[in-house]
N, C-alpha and C positions, 0 to 999 in steps of 0.2 A: 443519337444516344449521349452518353455521358461525357463530361468535360474530360480531355485529355491531360494528364499530369506528366511534368516533366519526369524523366527517369533521375535516380540517384546519381549525382556526379561522383566521379571516382575519387577525388580530393575527399569529398564529405564521406563516403562509404569507408576508405582507409582510416579517417579519423573515428568515426562510429566504431569500426573494428578494434581499435586501440582502445576505446571508453568503455565497450560493453563486450560481454560474453557469446555473443553472435557472430555468426559466420556472415560473410558475404552473401550467399545466397539466402539465409535466414532475413537479413536486413533489406534485401530488396522484395522479399514477402510482407514484411513489416510495413516498408514504405508503401507499398502498394496498398495495403488495406488501410493504412494512416491517410493516405491521398483519398481514398473512397469517402472517407467520414469526414474530411477536411477540405472543403472548397478553397480556403484562404490560405492553406498552408499552417493552420492552427488549430486545436481543438480547444473550443471554450469549455469552461466547467460546466456549463449546461450540455454541450455535445458529449463528453466525457461521462458525464451521469447517466445519460441517457444510453449509451453503447454500453456501461456496467449494469445498468439495470436490465438490458437485454440478456445479458448472459446469466443473470441470476433470476429468471423469471418467478419464482416461486417464494420469493423474500421481498422484502423492501431493501435495496443496496444502494439507495440514495445518500443515507447518512453515511455510510462506509466509503462509497464511490468520493463525497466529498473531501473525506479526509487523505483518501489515497491521492485524489488531485492535488491536494495542498502539498503533500510531500514529492510529488513529482514536479511540480512546478517552482524549478531551482530559482529562478531571477523574481518570481512572487509579482509577474505582470497579470496573473489571471486567464493566462492561457498558454497550452503545452505547444511547444514546437515539436519537430520530429527528434531533435537530438534529446530534450528533456524526456519525452516519451519513450525512446529507446533504451537511455541511460535507467528510467525509473524501472521499465520491465525488466532490463537485464539483471538488474538488483535484486528484484523480487523474486526472479525466476531462477537465476544462475549463478547468483553472488555466493561467495563463501560466507558461512554459517555467522560469523561476526559480523560482517557487513550486513545482513538481512537481520540480524538481532537490532542494529545500530538504526537501520530503517525503520523497525518496529518501534523502537524508543521513541524516534522523531514523531512516528504516527501518533503514539499516546501523549507525546508532549504538544498538546493542542495549542497553547499561547507561545510554544517556541522559546520559553525562557530556560532551557536547559535543564527542566525537572519535569517529572510528572507526580501531578497531585492525585488524591483520591477522586475526586470528582472527574479529573481528566480520564483516569482508568477506568472508572464506571461507563463514563460517555463511549469511549471506544469500544469496551466489552458490550454494550448494550446495542451499539449500532451495528457490530459484525455479528451479534447473536441474531440480529434480525434477519440476516441472509444465510449464515452458516448454521442456524439451528432450527431452520423450518421444520424437518421432518419431527423435531422432538415436541411434541405439542404438549408435554409436561412440564416444559421448561418455563417458568414464571418470572415477573420482573425481580421478584423477592431472589429467586436464585440468580439471578445475574448480578444484582447488588451484593449477595453475599460471596459470589466468586471473586468479585472486583475488589472487597474488602479483606477476603483472605488472601488474594495475590500482592496487595497493597502490604498489609500487615508482614508477609512473608519478606517481601523487597526493601522494606524501609528499615533496614537493620539499625540506622542510628536513631531513630524514632523521631526524626524531625518534621514529620509530616509530608515530607516530599521524597521522591525518588530520584537518584541522579542516575546518570549512565552506568556508572560503574554497579551501583546498587542493582540496577536492572538487570544489565550483564550477569552478575555473581548470581542474582535469584532465579534467572532462567535456566542457567546452566546447571545450578544444585538441585532444580525441581523437575522430575522427570516428565511431569504431567504439563507443567509449564512449557516445557521443550516441545512437547508432542502438539499441544493447542498452537503454539506461535509457529510451529513448522505448518501446521495443517493450515492455518489462518494465510501466511505467507504465499504458500502455494496457490491459494485462490485469491491473493491480492494481486496478481499479474493478470492482463486481460487475455487471459486465454482459454 
């Protein structure tokens, strides 16, 4: 049969319960699932993308999964350990709204410089639409670009060509449509 993985140690379990919004039982389930996909105790980017693509068989999840991986990989070593995986999942699935929005901001801030540019916004909108709007065959690349332009223009209140965390947060909170889109995509960002 398959390789037997060690169980989650009590000290690690306690630590993860403090760092996440998961119960001990939920963490044990996540650990067992993580261990099935991770022989070495780590998930590579390719493994993560493969799992993510399996969750969205009708769209192309690879681009979006690549960006989600980037945000989950806290120490930027190119692999996810169980701690990074759980904290990322907890944030996207159970975190308070502003924490989820900050995670979304970091997702859009592709180069990690603390600002979202129009190109970064268009990139994330395009890769997320590749999996989340598969049922909408009338959505074109031009529609995606227009929605990115509109969102960017609304958020870039000081018109400096970039959106700060404060502008992003305010823009999402002040626009019900943006809020609904972010909430829907956040719900789907978790590996559930």
